[in-house]
TORKOL-4160 file (C-alpha; in steps of 0.2 Angstrom, whole numbers, padded with zeros to 4 digits, m for minus):
468
<pt num="1" X="0108" Y="m0129" Z="0199"/>
<pt num="2" X="0118" Y="m0113" Z="0197"/>
<pt num="3" X="0116" Y="m0099" Z="0210"/>
<pt num="4" X="0104" Y="m0086" Z="0205"/>
<pt num="5" X="0118" Y="m0073" Z="0204"/>
<pt num="6" X="0127" Y="m0083" Z="0191"/>
<pt num="7" X="0112" Y="m0086" Z="0180"/>
<pt num="8" X="0110" Y="m0077" Z="0163"/>
<pt num="9" X="0093" Y="m0084" Z="0160"/>
<pt num="10" X="0077" Y="m0087" Z="0171"/>
<pt num="11" X="0074" Y="m0103" Z="0161"/>
<pt num="12" X="0082" Y="m0114" Z="0148"/>
<pt num="13" X="0073" Y="m0127" Z="0138"/>
<pt num="14" X="0087" Y="m0139" Z="0134"/>
<pt num="15" X="0090" Y="m0152" Z="0121"/>
<pt num="16" X="0074" Y="m0152" Z="0110"/>
<pt num="17" X="0071" Y="m0151" Z="0092"/>
<pt num="18" X="0065" Y="m0133" Z="0089"/>
<pt num="19" X="0054" Y="m0127" Z="0075"/>
<pt num="20" X="0061" Y="m0111" Z="0069"/>
<pt num="21" X="0051" Y="m0105" Z="0053"/>
<pt num="22" X="0052" Y="m0119" Z="0041"/>
<pt num="23" X="0067" Y="m0127" Z="0049"/>
<pt num="24" X="0069" Y="m0140" Z="0063"/>
<pt num="25" X="0085" Y="m0137" Z="0072"/>
<pt num="26" X="0093" Y="m0145" Z="0088"/>
<pt num="27" X="0094" Y="m0130" Z="0100"/>
<pt num="28" X="0092" Y="m0124" Z="0117"/>
<pt num="29" X="0080" Y="m0109" Z="0121"/>
<pt num="30" X="0086" Y="m0096" Z="0133"/>
<pt num="31" X="0072" Y="m0086" Z="0142"/>
<pt num="32" X="0073" Y="m0070" Z="0152"/>
<pt num="33" X="0058" Y="m0061" Z="0159"/>
<pt num="34" X="0046" Y="m0071" Z="0149"/>
<pt num="35" X="0055" Y="m0067" Z="0132"/>
<pt num="36" X="0066" Y="m0078" Z="0121"/>
<pt num="37" X="0083" Y="m0070" Z="0122"/>
<pt num="38" X="0094" Y="m0084" Z="0115"/>
<pt num="39" X="0093" Y="m0099" Z="0103"/>
<pt num="40" X="0109" Y="m0111" Z="0102"/>
<pt num="41" X="0117" Y="m0126" Z="0109"/>
<pt num="42" X="0125" Y="m0127" Z="0126"/>
<pt num="43" X="0116" Y="m0112" Z="0133"/>
<pt num="44" X="0117" Y="m0108" Z="0152"/>
<pt num="45" X="0118" Y="m0106" Z="0166"/>
<pt num="46" X="0099" Y="m0104" Z="0171"/>
<pt num="47" X="0090" Y="m0103" Z="0187"/>
<pt num="48" X="0078" Y="m0117" Z="0180"/>
<pt num="49" X="0079" Y="m0129" Z="0166"/>
<pt num="50" X="0066" Y="m0139" Z="0156"/>
<pt num="51" X="0073" Y="m0155" Z="0148"/>
<pt num="52" X="0066" Y="m0157" Z="0131"/>
<pt num="53" X="0076" Y="m0172" Z="0125"/>
<pt num="54" X="0066" Y="m0182" Z="0113"/>
<pt num="55" X="0053" Y="m0168" Z="0111"/>
<pt num="56" X="0048" Y="m0157" Z="0097"/>
<pt num="57" X="0048" Y="m0139" Z="0103"/>
<pt num="58" X="0034" Y="m0129" Z="0094"/>
<pt num="59" X="0027" Y="m0111" Z="0096"/>
<pt num="60" X="0012" Y="m0110" Z="0107"/>
<pt num="61" X="m0004" Y="m0112" Z="0097"/>
<pt num="62" X="m0014" Y="m0096" Z="0092"/>
<pt num="63" X="m0032" Y="m0099" Z="0090"/>
<pt num="64" X="m0040" Y="m0084" Z="0082"/>
<pt num="65" X="m0058" Y="m0090" Z="0082"/>
<pt num="66" X="m0066" Y="m0095" Z="0098"/>
<pt num="67" X="m0083" Y="m0091" Z="0107"/>
<pt num="68" X="m0080" Y="m0090" Z="0125"/>
<pt num="69" X="m0093" Y="m0085" Z="0139"/>
<pt num="70" X="m0103" Y="m0078" Z="0125"/>
<pt num="71" X="m0122" Y="m0077" Z="0124"/>
<pt num="72" X="m0130" Y="m0081" Z="0107"/>
<pt num="73" X="m0142" Y="m0070" Z="0098"/>
<pt num="74" X="m0156" Y="m0083" Z="0104"/>
<pt num="75" X="m0150" Y="m0081" Z="0122"/>
<pt num="76" X="m0140" Y="m0097" Z="0125"/>
<pt num="77" X="m0124" Y="m0095" Z="0135"/>
<pt num="78" X="m0109" Y="m0106" Z="0129"/>
<pt num="79" X="m0105" Y="m0120" Z="0141"/>
<pt num="80" X="m0087" Y="m0113" Z="0144"/>
<pt num="81" X="m0082" Y="m0098" Z="0154"/>
<pt num="82" X="m0065" Y="m0090" Z="0152"/>
<pt num="83" X="m0057" Y="m0101" Z="0165"/>
<pt num="84" X="m0064" Y="m0118" Z="0158"/>
<pt num="85" X="m0061" Y="m0113" Z="0140"/>
<pt num="86" X="m0043" Y="m0108" Z="0142"/>
<pt num="87" X="m0039" Y="m0122" Z="0154"/>
<pt num="88" X="m0044" Y="m0133" Z="0139"/>
<pt num="89" X="m0034" Y="m0122" Z="0127"/>
<pt num="90" X="m0017" Y="m0123" Z="0137"/>
<pt num="91" X="m0018" Y="m0141" Z="0140"/>
<pt num="92" X="m0020" Y="m0143" Z="0121"/>
<pt num="93" X="m0005" Y="m0132" Z="0118"/>
<pt num="94" X="m0014" Y="m0116" Z="0114"/>
<pt num="95" X="m0007" Y="m0101" Z="0123"/>
<pt num="96" X="m0016" Y="m0087" Z="0114"/>
<pt num="97" X="m0034" Y="m0085" Z="0109"/>
<pt num="98" X="m0045" Y="m0072" Z="0101"/>
<pt num="99" X="m0064" Y="m0072" Z="0106"/>
<pt num="100" X="m0079" Y="m0062" Z="0102"/>
<pt num="101" X="m0085" Y="m0046" Z="0112"/>
<pt num="102" X="m0102" Y="m0049" Z="0105"/>
<pt num="103" X="m0114" Y="m0035" Z="0102"/>
<pt num="104" X="m0132" Y="m0040" Z="0099"/>
<pt num="105" X="m0146" Y="m0029" Z="0093"/>
<pt num="106" X="m0148" Y="m0013" Z="0103"/>
<pt num="107" X="m0132" Y="m0016" Z="0113"/>
<pt num="108" X="m0120" Y="m0002" Z="0116"/>
<pt num="109" X="m0103" Y="m0009" Z="0109"/>
<pt num="110" X="m0092" Y="0000" Z="0122"/>
<pt num="111" X="m0102" Y="m0007" Z="0137"/>
<pt num="112" X="m0101" Y="m0025" Z="0129"/>
<pt num="113" X="m0082" Y="m0023" Z="0127"/>
<pt num="114" X="m0080" Y="m0017" Z="0145"/>
<pt num="115" X="m0090" Y="m0031" Z="0152"/>
<pt num="116" X="m0081" Y="m0044" Z="0142"/>
<pt num="117" X="m0064" Y="m0037" Z="0146"/>
<pt num="118" X="m0068" Y="m0039" Z="0164"/>
<pt num="119" X="m0074" Y="m0057" Z="0162"/>
<pt num="120" X="m0058" Y="m0062" Z="0153"/>
<pt num="121" X="m0046" Y="m0053" Z="0165"/>
<pt num="122" X="m0054" Y="m0063" Z="0179"/>
<pt num="123" X="m0054" Y="m0080" Z="0171"/>
<pt num="124" X="m0041" Y="m0082" Z="0157"/>
<pt num="125" X="m0027" Y="m0094" Z="0158"/>
<pt num="126" X="m0021" Y="m0091" Z="0140"/>
<pt num="127" X="m0016" Y="m0074" Z="0133"/>
<pt num="128" X="m0031" Y="m0066" Z="0124"/>
<pt num="129" X="m0038" Y="m0053" Z="0113"/>
<pt num="130" X="m0055" Y="m0048" Z="0106"/>
<pt num="131" X="m0064" Y="m0047" Z="0089"/>
<pt num="132" X="m0078" Y="m0033" Z="0089"/>
<pt num="133" X="m0093" Y="m0042" Z="0084"/>
<pt num="134" X="m0105" Y="m0029" Z="0076"/>
<pt num="135" X="m0124" Y="m0033" Z="0075"/>
<pt num="136" X="m0131" Y="m0016" Z="0078"/>
<pt num="137" X="m0122" Y="m0004" Z="0067"/>
<pt num="138" X="m0131" Y="0012" Z="0073"/>
<pt num="139" X="m0124" Y="0029" Z="0073"/>
<pt num="140" X="m0116" Y="0027" Z="0090"/>
<pt num="141" X="m0107" Y="0011" Z="0085"/>
<pt num="142" X="m0101" Y="0017" Z="0068"/>
<pt num="143" X="m0097" Y="0035" Z="0072"/>
<pt num="144" X="m0090" Y="0034" Z="0089"/>
<pt num="145" X="m0088" Y="0017" Z="0098"/>
<pt num="146" X="m0081" Y="0006" Z="0084"/>
<pt num="147" X="m0067" Y="0018" Z="0078"/>
<pt num="148" X="m0062" Y="0022" Z="0096"/>
<pt num="149" X="m0061" Y="0003" Z="0101"/>
<pt num="150" X="m0051" Y="m0001" Z="0085"/>
<pt num="151" X="m0039" Y="0013" Z="0090"/>
<pt num="152" X="m0037" Y="0006" Z="0107"/>
<pt num="153" X="m0030" Y="m0010" Z="0100"/>
<pt num="154" X="m0045" Y="m0021" Z="0095"/>
<pt num="155" X="m0039" Y="m0024" Z="0077"/>
<pt num="156" X="m0052" Y="m0035" Z="0070"/>
<pt num="157" X="m0071" Y="m0034" Z="0067"/>
<pt num="158" X="m0083" Y="m0048" Z="0065"/>
<pt num="159" X="m0099" Y="m0047" Z="0054"/>
<pt num="160" X="m0112" Y="m0059" Z="0048"/>
<pt num="161" X="m0120" Y="m0061" Z="0031"/>
<pt num="162" X="m0133" Y="m0074" Z="0038"/>
<pt num="163" X="m0144" Y="m0077" Z="0053"/>
<pt num="164" X="m0160" Y="m0068" Z="0056"/>
<pt num="165" X="m0154" Y="m0058" Z="0072"/>
<pt num="166" X="m0136" Y="m0056" Z="0066"/>
<pt num="167" X="m0135" Y="m0053" Z="0047"/>
<pt num="168" X="m0130" Y="m0035" Z="0040"/>
<pt num="169" X="m0136" Y="m0029" Z="0024"/>
<pt num="170" X="m0123" Y="m0025" Z="0010"/>
<pt num="171" X="m0124" Y="m0006" Z="0014"/>
<pt num="172" X="m0121" Y="m0010" Z="0033"/>
<pt num="173" X="m0106" Y="m0021" Z="0029"/>
<pt num="174" X="m0099" Y="m0006" Z="0019"/>
<pt num="175" X="m0102" Y="0006" Z="0034"/>
<pt num="176" X="m0092" Y="m0006" Z="0045"/>
<pt num="177" X="m0078" Y="m0009" Z="0032"/>
<pt num="178" X="m0076" Y="0010" Z="0029"/>
<pt num="179" X="m0072" Y="0012" Z="0048"/>
<pt num="180" X="m0061" Y="m0003" Z="0048"/>
<pt num="181" X="m0051" Y="0004" Z="0033"/>
<pt num="182" X="m0049" Y="0021" Z="0041"/>
<pt num="183" X="m0044" Y="0015" Z="0058"/>
<pt num="184" X="m0034" Y="0000" Z="0053"/>
<pt num="185" X="m0044" Y="m0016" Z="0057"/>
<pt num="186" X="m0046" Y="m0033" Z="0048"/>
<pt num="187" X="m0064" Y="m0037" Z="0044"/>
<pt num="188" X="m0069" Y="m0055" Z="0048"/>
<pt num="189" X="m0085" Y="m0063" Z="0040"/>
<pt num="190" X="m0096" Y="m0077" Z="0042"/>
<pt num="191" X="m0100" Y="m0078" Z="0023"/>
<pt num="192" X="m0116" Y="m0087" Z="0018"/>
<pt num="193" X="m0131" Y="m0081" Z="0008"/>
<pt num="194" X="m0145" Y="m0078" Z="0020"/>
<pt num="195" X="m0159" Y="m0078" Z="0007"/>
<pt num="196" X="m0153" Y="m0095" Z="0000"/>
<pt num="197" X="m0153" Y="m0103" Z="0017"/>
<pt num="198" X="m0169" Y="m0096" Z="0023"/>
<pt num="199" X="m0178" Y="m0101" Z="0007"/>
<pt num="200" X="m0172" Y="m0118" Z="0007"/>
<pt num="201" X="m0175" Y="m0120" Z="0026"/>
<pt num="202" X="m0193" Y="m0115" Z="0023"/>
<pt num="203" X="m0196" Y="m0127" Z="0009"/>
<pt num="204" X="m0188" Y="m0142" Z="0019"/>
<pt num="205" X="m0198" Y="m0138" Z="0035"/>
<pt num="206" X="m0214" Y="m0137" Z="0025"/>
<pt num="207" X="m0211" Y="m0154" Z="0018"/>
<pt num="208" X="m0209" Y="m0161" Z="0036"/>
<pt num="209" X="m0190" Y="m0163" Z="0034"/>
<pt num="210" X="m0185" Y="m0157" Z="0051"/>
<pt num="211" X="m0171" Y="m0169" Z="0056"/>
<pt num="212" X="m0153" Y="m0163" Z="0059"/>
<pt num="213" X="m0147" Y="m0171" Z="0043"/>
<pt num="214" X="m0157" Y="m0157" Z="0033"/>
<pt num="215" X="m0146" Y="m0144" Z="0041"/>
<pt num="216" X="m0133" Y="m0148" Z="0029"/>
<pt num="217" X="m0146" Y="m0148" Z="0014"/>
<pt num="218" X="m0152" Y="m0131" Z="0020"/>
<pt num="219" X="m0135" Y="m0123" Z="0020"/>
<pt num="220" X="m0132" Y="m0126" Z="0002"/>
<pt num="221" X="m0114" Y="m0125" Z="m0003"/>
<pt num="222" X="m0118" Y="m0112" Z="m0016"/>
<pt num="223" X="m0124" Y="m0101" Z="m0002"/>
<pt num="224" X="m0106" Y="m0101" Z="0004"/>
<pt num="225" X="m0098" Y="m0097" Z="m0013"/>
<pt num="226" X="m0110" Y="m0083" Z="m0017"/>
<pt num="227" X="m0107" Y="m0074" Z="m0001"/>
<pt num="228" X="m0088" Y="m0076" Z="m0002"/>
<pt num="229" X="m0088" Y="m0068" Z="m0019"/>
<pt num="230" X="m0100" Y="m0054" Z="m0014"/>
<pt num="231" X="m0091" Y="m0049" Z="0002"/>
<pt num="232" X="m0074" Y="m0050" Z="m0007"/>
<pt num="233" X="m0081" Y="m0037" Z="m0020"/>
<pt num="234" X="m0088" Y="m0026" Z="m0006"/>
<pt num="235" X="m0071" Y="m0027" Z="0003"/>
<pt num="236" X="m0063" Y="m0022" Z="m0013"/>
<pt num="237" X="m0074" Y="m0007" Z="m0015"/>
<pt num="238" X="m0070" Y="m0002" Z="0003"/>
<pt num="239" X="m0052" Y="m0006" Z="0001"/>
<pt num="240" X="m0051" Y="m0016" Z="0017"/>
<pt num="241" X="m0042" Y="m0032" Z="0022"/>
<pt num="242" X="m0054" Y="m0047" Z="0024"/>
<pt num="243" X="m0054" Y="m0063" Z="0032"/>
<pt num="244" X="m0066" Y="m0077" Z="0028"/>
<pt num="245" X="m0070" Y="m0088" Z="0043"/>
<pt num="246" X="m0073" Y="m0107" Z="0042"/>
<pt num="247" X="m0073" Y="m0111" Z="0024"/>
<pt num="248" X="m0082" Y="m0128" Z="0022"/>
<pt num="249" X="m0083" Y="m0133" Z="0004"/>
<pt num="250" X="m0073" Y="m0135" Z="m0012"/>
<pt num="251" X="m0083" Y="m0121" Z="m0020"/>
<pt num="252" X="m0079" Y="m0110" Z="m0006"/>
<pt num="253" X="m0060" Y="m0114" Z="m0007"/>
<pt num="254" X="m0061" Y="m0111" Z="m0026"/>
<pt num="255" X="m0069" Y="m0094" Z="m0023"/>
<pt num="256" X="m0055" Y="m0089" Z="m0010"/>
<pt num="257" X="m0042" Y="m0095" Z="m0023"/>
<pt num="258" X="m0050" Y="m0084" Z="m0036"/>
<pt num="259" X="m0051" Y="m0069" Z="m0024"/>
<pt num="260" X="m0033" Y="m0070" Z="m0019"/>
<pt num="261" X="m0027" Y="m0070" Z="m0037"/>
<pt num="262" X="m0034" Y="m0053" Z="m0038"/>
<pt num="263" X="m0031" Y="m0046" Z="m0020"/>
<pt num="264" X="m0017" Y="m0050" Z="m0009"/>
<pt num="265" X="m0026" Y="m0045" Z="0007"/>
<pt num="266" X="m0039" Y="m0058" Z="0007"/>
<pt num="267" X="m0036" Y="m0072" Z="0020"/>
<pt num="268" X="m0046" Y="m0087" Z="0024"/>
<pt num="269" X="m0047" Y="m0101" Z="0037"/>
<pt num="270" X="m0055" Y="m0118" Z="0039"/>
<pt num="271" X="m0057" Y="m0128" Z="0055"/>
<pt num="272" X="m0054" Y="m0146" Z="0060"/>
<pt num="273" X="m0073" Y="m0150" Z="0059"/>
<pt num="274" X="m0072" Y="m0148" Z="0040"/>
<pt num="275" X="m0056" Y="m0158" Z="0039"/>
<pt num="276" X="m0061" Y="m0173" Z="0050"/>
<pt num="277" X="m0081" Y="m0174" Z="0050"/>
<pt num="278" X="m0094" Y="m0175" Z="0036"/>
<pt num="279" X="m0112" Y="m0171" Z="0034"/>
<pt num="280" X="m0115" Y="m0190" Z="0037"/>
<pt num="281" X="m0112" Y="m0187" Z="0055"/>
<pt num="282" X="m0128" Y="m0178" Z="0056"/>
<pt num="283" X="m0138" Y="m0193" Z="0050"/>
<pt num="284" X="m0140" Y="m0200" Z="0068"/>
<pt num="285" X="m0154" Y="m0200" Z="0080"/>
<pt num="286" X="m0157" Y="m0186" Z="0092"/>
<pt num="287" X="m0150" Y="m0180" Z="0104"/>
<pt num="288" X="m0133" Y="m0187" Z="0097"/>
<pt num="289" X="m0134" Y="m0179" Z="0080"/>
<pt num="290" X="m0135" Y="m0162" Z="0089"/>
<pt num="291" X="m0116" Y="m0163" Z="0093"/>
<pt num="292" X="m0112" Y="m0161" Z="0074"/>
<pt num="293" X="m0124" Y="m0146" Z="0072"/>
<pt num="294" X="m0113" Y="m0131" Z="0067"/>
<pt num="295" X="m0113" Y="m0118" Z="0053"/>
<pt num="296" X="m0108" Y="m0119" Z="0039"/>
<pt num="297" X="m0111" Y="m0138" Z="0040"/>
<pt num="298" X="m0098" Y="m0151" Z="0037"/>
<pt num="299" X="m0099" Y="m0157" Z="0019"/>
<pt num="300" X="m0092" Y="m0173" Z="0010"/>
<pt num="301" X="m0075" Y="m0182" Z="0008"/>
<pt num="302" X="m0072" Y="m0173" Z="m0009"/>
<pt num="303" X="m0073" Y="m0156" Z="0001"/>
<pt num="304" X="m0061" Y="m0162" Z="0014"/>
<pt num="305" X="m0049" Y="m0166" Z="0000"/>
<pt num="306" X="m0051" Y="m0149" Z="m0008"/>
<pt num="307" X="m0048" Y="m0140" Z="0009"/>
<pt num="308" X="m0032" Y="m0150" Z="0013"/>
<pt num="309" X="m0026" Y="m0145" Z="m0005"/>
<pt num="310" X="m0031" Y="m0127" Z="m0002"/>
<pt num="311" X="m0021" Y="m0127" Z="0014"/>
<pt num="312" X="m0006" Y="m0135" Z="0007"/>
<pt num="313" X="m0006" Y="m0122" Z="m0008"/>
<pt num="314" X="m0009" Y="m0107" Z="0004"/>
<pt num="315" X="m0026" Y="m0103" Z="m0003"/>
<pt num="316" X="m0032" Y="m0106" Z="0015"/>
<pt num="317" X="m0019" Y="m0100" Z="0028"/>
<pt num="318" X="m0026" Y="m0104" Z="0045"/>
<pt num="319" X="m0034" Y="m0118" Z="0054"/>
<pt num="320" X="m0044" Y="m0112" Z="0069"/>
<pt num="321" X="m0056" Y="m0121" Z="0081"/>
<pt num="322" X="m0072" Y="m0110" Z="0080"/>
<pt num="323" X="m0074" Y="m0116" Z="0097"/>
<pt num="324" X="m0093" Y="m0114" Z="0101"/>
<pt num="325" X="m0097" Y="m0126" Z="0115"/>
<pt num="326" X="m0115" Y="m0129" Z="0119"/>
<pt num="327" X="m0119" Y="m0143" Z="0132"/>
<pt num="328" X="m0130" Y="m0157" Z="0126"/>
<pt num="329" X="m0145" Y="m0152" Z="0137"/>
<pt num="330" X="m0158" Y="m0139" Z="0140"/>
<pt num="331" X="m0145" Y="m0126" Z="0144"/>
<pt num="332" X="m0138" Y="m0128" Z="0126"/>
<pt num="333" X="m0141" Y="m0139" Z="0111"/>
<pt num="334" X="m0158" Y="m0145" Z="0118"/>
<pt num="335" X="m0165" Y="m0128" Z="0124"/>
<pt num="336" X="m0180" Y="m0132" Z="0112"/>
<pt num="337" X="m0182" Y="m0150" Z="0117"/>
<pt num="338" X="m0176" Y="m0167" Z="0110"/>
<pt num="339" X="m0188" Y="m0166" Z="0096"/>
<pt num="340" X="m0182" Y="m0149" Z="0090"/>
<pt num="341" X="m0181" Y="m0145" Z="0071"/>
<pt num="342" X="m0164" Y="m0142" Z="0063"/>
<pt num="343" X="m0168" Y="m0124" Z="0064"/>
<pt num="344" X="m0170" Y="m0124" Z="0083"/>
<pt num="345" X="m0154" Y="m0133" Z="0088"/>
<pt num="346" X="m0140" Y="m0122" Z="0094"/>
<pt num="347" X="m0126" Y="m0122" Z="0082"/>
<pt num="348" X="m0108" Y="m0124" Z="0088"/>
<pt num="349" X="m0095" Y="m0137" Z="0091"/>
<pt num="350" X="m0081" Y="m0138" Z="0105"/>
<pt num="351" X="m0063" Y="m0139" Z="0098"/>
<pt num="352" X="m0051" Y="m0127" Z="0107"/>
<pt num="353" X="m0043" Y="m0141" Z="0116"/>
<pt num="354" X="m0041" Y="m0154" Z="0102"/>
<pt num="355" X="m0037" Y="m0142" Z="0087"/>
<pt num="356" X="m0018" Y="m0144" Z="0088"/>
<pt num="357" X="m0019" Y="m0163" Z="0092"/>
<pt num="358" X="m0030" Y="m0167" Z="0077"/>
<pt num="359" X="m0019" Y="m0156" Z="0065"/>
<pt num="360" X="m0002" Y="m0163" Z="0072"/>
<pt num="361" X="m0008" Y="m0181" Z="0070"/>
<pt num="362" X="m0011" Y="m0178" Z="0051"/>
<pt num="363" X="0004" Y="m0166" Z="0047"/>
<pt num="364" X="0018" Y="m0174" Z="0057"/>
<pt num="365" X="0016" Y="m0189" Z="0046"/>
<pt num="366" X="0023" Y="m0179" Z="0032"/>
<pt num="367" X="0040" Y="m0176" Z="0041"/>
<pt num="368" X="0049" Y="m0160" Z="0045"/>
<pt num="369" X="0040" Y="m0151" Z="0031"/>
<pt num="370" X="0023" Y="m0156" Z="0038"/>
<pt num="371" X="0028" Y="m0151" Z="0056"/>
<pt num="372" X="0033" Y="m0134" Z="0050"/>
<pt num="373" X="0017" Y="m0132" Z="0040"/>
<pt num="374" X="0008" Y="m0137" Z="0056"/>
<pt num="375" X="0016" Y="m0123" Z="0066"/>
<pt num="376" X="0013" Y="m0110" Z="0052"/>
<pt num="377" X="m0006" Y="m0115" Z="0050"/>
<pt num="378" X="m0009" Y="m0115" Z="0069"/>
<pt num="379" X="0002" Y="m0102" Z="0076"/>
<pt num="380" X="0014" Y="m0091" Z="0066"/>
<pt num="381" X="0002" Y="m0086" Z="0051"/>
<pt num="382" X="m0013" Y="m0082" Z="0062"/>
<pt num="383" X="m0002" Y="m0072" Z="0073"/>
<pt num="384" X="0004" Y="m0062" Z="0058"/>
<pt num="385" X="m0012" Y="m0059" Z="0050"/>
<pt num="386" X="m0021" Y="m0054" Z="0066"/>
<pt num="387" X="m0008" Y="m0042" Z="0072"/>
<pt num="388" X="m0001" Y="m0053" Z="0086"/>
<pt num="389" X="0016" Y="m0055" Z="0079"/>
<pt num="390" X="0031" Y="m0054" Z="0082"/>
<pt num="391" X="0027" Y="m0057" Z="0100"/>
<pt num="392" X="0016" Y="m0072" Z="0097"/>
<pt num="393" X="0016" Y="m0087" Z="0086"/>
<pt num="394" X="0035" Y="m0090" Z="0083"/>
<pt num="395" X="0051" Y="m0096" Z="0091"/>
<pt num="396" X="0063" Y="m0081" Z="0089"/>
<pt num="397" X="0073" Y="m0070" Z="0099"/>
<pt num="398" X="0062" Y="m0056" Z="0106"/>
<pt num="399" X="0046" Y="m0066" Z="0105"/>
<pt num="400" X="0036" Y="m0071" Z="0120"/>
<pt num="401" X="0042" Y="m0088" Z="0127"/>
<pt num="402" X="0026" Y="m0097" Z="0122"/>
<pt num="403" X="0032" Y="m0115" Z="0119"/>
<pt num="404" X="0025" Y="m0132" Z="0118"/>
<pt num="405" X="0035" Y="m0148" Z="0120"/>
<pt num="406" X="0027" Y="m0161" Z="0110"/>
<pt num="407" X="0029" Y="m0180" Z="0113"/>
<pt num="408" X="0028" Y="m0185" Z="0094"/>
<pt num="409" X="0026" Y="m0204" Z="0098"/>
<pt num="410" X="0012" Y="m0204" Z="0111"/>
<pt num="411" X="m0003" Y="m0212" Z="0104"/>
<pt num="412" X="m0020" Y="m0209" Z="0112"/>
<pt num="413" X="m0038" Y="m0213" Z="0108"/>
<pt num="414" X="m0049" Y="m0197" Z="0111"/>
<pt num="415" X="m0064" Y="m0199" Z="0123"/>
<pt num="416" X="m0076" Y="m0186" Z="0130"/>
<pt num="417" X="m0065" Y="m0185" Z="0145"/>
<pt num="418" X="m0050" Y="m0181" Z="0134"/>
<pt num="419" X="m0054" Y="m0162" Z="0135"/>
<pt num="420" X="m0057" Y="m0153" Z="0151"/>
<pt num="421" X="m0069" Y="m0140" Z="0144"/>
<pt num="422" X="m0087" Y="m0138" Z="0151"/>
<pt num="423" X="m0096" Y="m0145" Z="0136"/>
<pt num="424" X="m0096" Y="m0163" Z="0142"/>
<pt num="425" X="m0092" Y="m0171" Z="0125"/>
<pt num="426" X="m0081" Y="m0171" Z="0110"/>
<pt num="427" X="m0086" Y="m0175" Z="0092"/>
<pt num="428" X="m0070" Y="m0183" Z="0090"/>
<pt num="429" X="m0072" Y="m0197" Z="0103"/>
<pt num="430" X="m0065" Y="m0214" Z="0097"/>
<pt num="431" X="m0052" Y="m0206" Z="0085"/>
<pt num="432" X="m0034" Y="m0212" Z="0088"/>
<pt num="433" X="m0021" Y="m0198" Z="0087"/>
<pt num="434" X="m0002" Y="m0199" Z="0088"/>
<pt num="435" X="0007" Y="m0184" Z="0096"/>
<pt num="436" X="0003" Y="m0175" Z="0111"/>
<pt num="437" X="0007" Y="m0158" Z="0120"/>
<pt num="438" X="0016" Y="m0163" Z="0135"/>
<pt num="439" X="0023" Y="m0147" Z="0143"/>
<pt num="440" X="0016" Y="m0129" Z="0139"/>
<pt num="441" X="0024" Y="m0113" Z="0143"/>
<pt num="442" X="0016" Y="m0096" Z="0142"/>
<pt num="443" X="0028" Y="m0081" Z="0143"/>
<pt num="444" X="0041" Y="m0093" Z="0151"/>
<pt num="445" X="0030" Y="m0100" Z="0164"/>
<pt num="446" X="0025" Y="m0118" Z="0164"/>
<pt num="447" X="0006" Y="m0117" Z="0163"/>
<pt num="448" X="0003" Y="m0136" Z="0159"/>
<pt num="449" X="0013" Y="m0151" Z="0162"/>
<pt num="450" X="0008" Y="m0170" Z="0160"/>
<pt num="451" X="m0010" Y="m0166" Z="0160"/>
<pt num="452" X="m0010" Y="m0154" Z="0175"/>
<pt num="453" X="m0014" Y="m0136" Z="0174"/>
<pt num="454" X="m0002" Y="m0125" Z="0184"/>
<pt num="455" X="m0008" Y="m0108" Z="0180"/>
<pt num="456" X="m0021" Y="m0098" Z="0189"/>
<pt num="457" X="m0037" Y="m0091" Z="0181"/>
<pt num="458" X="m0034" Y="m0073" Z="0178"/>
<pt num="459" X="m0015" Y="m0075" Z="0174"/>
<pt num="460" X="m0018" Y="m0073" Z="0155"/>
<pt num="461" X="m0015" Y="m0056" Z="0148"/>
<pt num="462" X="m0023" Y="m0045" Z="0135"/>
<pt num="463" X="m0011" Y="m0044" Z="0120"/>
<pt num="464" X="m0006" Y="m0029" Z="0111"/>
<pt num="465" X="m0011" Y="m0030" Z="0093"/>
<pt num="466" X="m0004" Y="m0020" Z="0078"/>
<pt num="467" X="m0013" Y="m0014" Z="0062"/>
<pt num="468" X="m0016" Y="m0027" Z="0049"/>
């Protein structure tokens, strides 16, 4: 070990195969003060070294869609707090998350953000930022709190087009979009047609069709397509950049492709649950079926094929987790009892810990191009779209040293114990994957290694975000 006075770097990650953009190169990574300062061969000396021989070195994952320590509109608290959610995140190779400062009806947005920032600062192990979730677009919110908070660096706003307690009217959506355009924020949307879903749900319940499998029937795929087309037109009228969350269907993917042909600042994501589960998973007895209750629902195998094609074409740019963990008990999924109708079961699925593992297993089979695409979909592109770049999402000189050393050959069968979040289960139990995040660095500090978390709650930092 070189003497401290002789060292040029605090740390060198040595001997790995590094993903730099679309290239895989044999290189060492020199780190000083948490920043990447050199890429090359034979770097040194360093105060400390991490041996990456036989490992792929990828950028730390950036998950831009997580619900952490959040109360739902119906009063249900997610199973995870900031410590447990980000513990799972870093063990799974994700070093930066964006979560929701969730305003509900009648809440003061400034107070919501202040409270939420305090919770994150006390518990987060990953670096983090917030989406401003707007459900009460009153004069105080639109004229004062929202523009000020955007100026302070919260550069994305979340709105809903469905759910009784969350949906905004088209006029309210335009009010929010107008502020976002003026102040420089990305508008993120849960895009489903509320009237179509409510009408179909009412008819199903009247016919006694209450089981979880009817959740997928109620959320008709055309409700997604209609809402995407409508909100794209609203965003075009307001001249604001737009991101469509959790695209689930082939019709939704087609609507995104159509929108992006006309406007370059329309973005969209999908999630592992739409790529690896189907509506058939809901056709189980309760309470097991409740694990697969999320919205929009999973669809069919043809939709999975369409979504993968859309990702590879770039119509969809991001794979996020939409981590929304509700325990399978009376505190979460079963608040309304084991015989609750599909309308009474909490919607959400855990995923922040396994998002990268699931995607790596599929894309790494395509060789170097697939590995580069994996890094793009799960790190560099979300960082760029959400104003986290150039510090996050890439391995480059000047970027934060957020790195993950992957063992590309490790095989593992996923179990409920595979992920140490607080949900108590994973919907991917029984699935065999190849490739595993072995060592995780956040700003040059080893925060997870060989299944052990080495960082303390509260060591994560709020990230500075730029205008979209």
